[in-house]
N, C-alpha and C positions, 0 to 999 in steps of 0.2 A: 582452438577457441583462447581468446585474451584473457589475463588473467583477472583483468577489473571485470571483465563479463562474469567470470565464472564468481566473481567474490560477490556480484549484484545476484546473483541466480541464487548463490547460497543465503545472502541477505532475505531474497522474496522466500524462498523457502523456509528459513526460520521465522519470519514474520508470520506465515501461514500456520506453523506449526503452534506459535504462541497465541494465537485466534483459536485453533482447534484445543488449546490445552486450556484455554479460558473457557469455552464453551461445554467440553466434556472432560471435568476434572478427573473423573474415577474413570481411567482408560489403561491399558498397557502402555501405551504412549506416554500417558502423562506421568505415570510413576516412574518410566524412563527416563524422560527429560522434563524435569521440574520447568514450572515459568521463570525462576531465578534463573537455572543453569541456561534456557535459553536465550532469555535476556542480556546473561552476560556474554554468551556466544554471539550473540546481536551487537553489543557495544564493541566487541574486539573485532569482528568482522567490518565495522564501519570505521572504525579507527586504521584498521589494516590499509581498507580503500582510501582513507584519506592520505595517509602516508603514501603510498602509491602514486597517486595521482600528483603528488608531490606541490600541492598548492593550486594546481590548476582549477578553473571553476568550469564545469561542461553542464551545460544547461540542459534539462532533461525536454528530450522533443514532445510536442505538443500531444500528439497521438499515444507516446508512452504515458503522458499524466493523464489522460484520459482515460487510457486502459487500467492503469493503476486504481485510479478512481472508483471506475465501475466494478473492478475486481474486489476490492476492499469492502463496498457496499453490496456488491452481489455474495461474498463470503459471509458476511454478517447475515443477510437475509438466508443463505440457506443453510447453514449451521442452525439460524433458530428454527428452521423449519423442520430440519432433522431432529429436532426435540431436544437440541442443547439450550442449558440456562446458563449464560454469561454470569461469573462470579461478580464482576464489576459493574453490571446491572446494563450491559448493554443488550437491547431487545429491539424488535421493529413494532412492537406495541407500546414502546416509549416513546413519550413527545419530545425527548432528545433525540432519537432517532431522526424524527422529522425535521425537527431543526437542522440538525447535519446535514440531512438530504438537501435541504431547501436551500442552505448555503451552498454544498456542493454544486446543485442545480446553478446556481447562481454563479458561481466560478466557472463552471463549462461553459454555461454561455459567455461571460467573457471571454475565455480562450477560444473559444467557438469565432466571436466578431472579430477579434484581435486575429486570427488566422485569415479571415474572409480580407479583412484590411489589408494584411500582406499581400496577399496572392494580388488584391485589385491593385495595389503599388507595383507589384513585378511586373503585371499586364500592362500598365501604363507606362513604365519604363522602356518597355519593347518597342 
């Protein structure tokens, strides 16, 4: 496994742990890894990732973008359904949740249309 892929997986895992700690702050995991510690680890991992990429910009694929967006919203919903209460106010009962989902929906629609347009351009070039 490439080093950058390993770091990206670690970032993904610590992002998930941060979400879980926000929804379930009184668990052994939350006592072992506080939100501040997870945030510091995330910042360090992102900085290491930026240094290792040496300033090269790698655009995330459309599939990965859609998957990450759906994962984040799904995690938000699942943690709420499991009885978690976000300390910062994230809840699918909140109007902010519906606003965020609406904005993400429009953004995913934009990405889908862009992907379709690129596919059509590829087919006309052939």
